[in-house]
N, C-alpha and C positions, 0 to 999 in steps of 0.2 A: 300832221299838225306840228308846228314849231312849239317848243317848250317855252312857257311864260312863267318865270319864277314868281313865287308869292312870298309874303313876309315869313321869316323863319319861326316866329313865335306867335301864339294865339294869346293875346294879352287883354283884349276887350272883354269886359265882364259878360256882355250879352252873347258873345261868341262862345265863351266858356260854358255858360248856362245852357245854351242851345245844344252844344255838343254833349254835355253831361246828361241832359234829359232825354237824348235820343237813345233808342234801343239798338245797339250793335252786337247784342249778345250772341247771335248765331255765328257771326264771323269770328268773334273772340273765342268762343268754345271750340270752333273748328281749328283755330290756331293752336290752342292748348293741346288738342287731340293730336295734331300733326307733330308737335314737339314730342309728345309722349310716345307716339309710334316710332319716331326717329330714335329716341332713347332705347326703346325695346329692340329695334333692329341692331343697334350698336352695342347692346348689352351694357347700357349706362344706367347707374342708379345714383340718386342724389341723397345726401344725408346732412348731418350737423355741420360738417366742415365746408359745405358748399354755399356759394353766394350766387344768387340770381339777380341780374340787373335788368330793369325795364327802362330802356332809353326812350325819352319823349313820352313819359307815362300818362300825360294828360290828367284826367280826373281819377285815374287809378283803376279803371275797369280791368285791364289785363293784369296789373300788379296784384290785385286782390285774388284773381283766379289762380295766378301762379302760387301765391302764398297758401291758398287752400289745397291746391293740387300737390304741392311739395311742402308739407307742414314742418318737416324737420330741418329745412334749409333757412337761410336768411335771405329775405327779398328786399331789394332796394329799388324804389321808383325815383327816376330823375326827370325833371322837366325844367326848361329854361324860363317858363312863364310862372311868375309868382301867383297869378290868379288860378292857374291850373293846380299848382301845389296846394294852395289854400283849399280848393275844391276837393282834391284828393284826400287831404287830412280830414275835412268835414265828412266826406262820404265814409271814410274809415270809422269815424267816431259814432256814426248813426247806423252802421251796418248791422244787420241781424246776425252776421257771422263774425262779429267783433272779437269774440274769444278765440276764433281761429286765425286772427290777423295779428297776433302778438309778434310774429316773425317778420312783419312788414313795417318799413319806414320809408320816409320820403325826404328828398332834398331838392332845392332849387339850384340848378347849375346849367350854364350853357355847355352843350356837348363838347365844344372846342376847348373848354377849360377844365374838363372833368379830371384829367390826369393829375392836376395840381392839388386835388383834394386828398388828404391823407387817409380818409376812410377806405379808399380803394386799395391802398398800399398794404393794408393789414390782412387781406384775405383774397385769395385767387378767385376770379369769377369763373364759375362752371357753366353758366348759361347766360348769354347776352341776347336780349330780345328787344325788338321794337315793332310797333304797329302803326302804320301811317306816319312815319317819321321821315323817311328818305326824301319824299317830295318837298318837304319843308326846307331841306338843306340846299342852299343856292349852288354850291359846288360839290360834286360827288367826292372830290378829294378830301374834303373836310369830314364827310361821313366815314369813309373807309379808313382814313388816318386815325379817327377816333376809335373805331372798333379794333383796328390793328394794335393801337397802343394799350387798349384795355384787355386784350386777349392774351392768354398763354397757350401752350400746346394742348391744354385740356379744355379750353373754352369752346363750347358749342355756340355758334351764332345762328339766330333765326330771326329774319327781318322781313316783315310782310308790308306791302304797300300797294297803292293803286297803280294801274298800268295806263299810260297815256293813250287815249283813243287815236285812231289813225287819222281822223279828220274832224273838222269843226261840227259837221252834221252829227256824227256819232256822239260827240261830247254833249251837244244840245239835247239829243235824245235821252242820254243818261241823266242829264239835269232835269228833264221833264219827268222822268220816272222817280227821281228823288223828291221832286216837289209834291208828289202824291202822298208821300209818307212823312215828310219833314217840313219844318217852317221855312220861311224865306231866308232867314239868316244862314241856316245850315245848308240850304240848297245852293245859295250863292257861294258859300265856302267850299262846298263839294265841287262845284263847277271850277272854281279857282284851283282846287287841288288836282283835278283831272288835267288841267292845262299845265300844271307845274310838275306833274309826275314824269317819270322816265319810262322809256320803252324797254322791252326785253333785250333788244339789240344793244341799246346804250349801256345797260348794266352788264351784260355779258361781255361786251367789248372792253369795258373798263376793267373788269376782273382779269381778262386775258392779257391786257396790256400793262397791268400793274402788279405782276407777280402775286396774284391772289387766286391761282388756279385750284387751290384746295377748297375754295368756295364754289357754289354752283347756284344757278337761278332756274326756277321753274315757274310756269304759268299756272295759276289756279283759276280755272274757268276763263272767262273772257276779260275780266276786269282787274285781276290782281296778279302780283308777282311776289315770289318769296326767294330771298337770298339766304342760303343756309350752308352750314359746314364749319370747318375750322379755318382760321386765318393763317 
């Protein structure tokens, strides 16, 4: 199936609300656990001097989980959509874990403009995370240039995203499965995201062809890809 790009930002209020109200907790917890296991294998521990950045943080689901998992770090959620950042701030303000989120803050910024923000120049990023961001980026060069510019030799990258189905029939079957759990807005967005996603081969080839061999890609189940490692 050919890739069909979608808008880079989710700015419609109805989209934001639908996304925020959906329960993606299982996949989010799995991602946090995978990062934690990677740290354990590499004997990495995070503390007060470490900064975690969640790119394309959306309504803050992953950001909050990162802040709770590593309470001694600073966690920064970044999204280019003002509506998403407003939702993330609102969710933080009403969270039952609010006292555990004092180390979490958000900013609105396009990922291609992040480096110009001084807040990132004050502290090295120890963990750079994204979830369902890569498929929103029209050109892979923009995504990898951003993570390369934000990363130092100590930065661990962990980026999870959808994997594009092999054909239209498979995409429609996944859309049908989604429709049984979520509303029409979210189902249509999911279908668009499937079509906009990259394949394992596309990500792997890009990494090999652009001097990023310290990164790796693995397939999580049938529907997800994770790019991880150091840049």
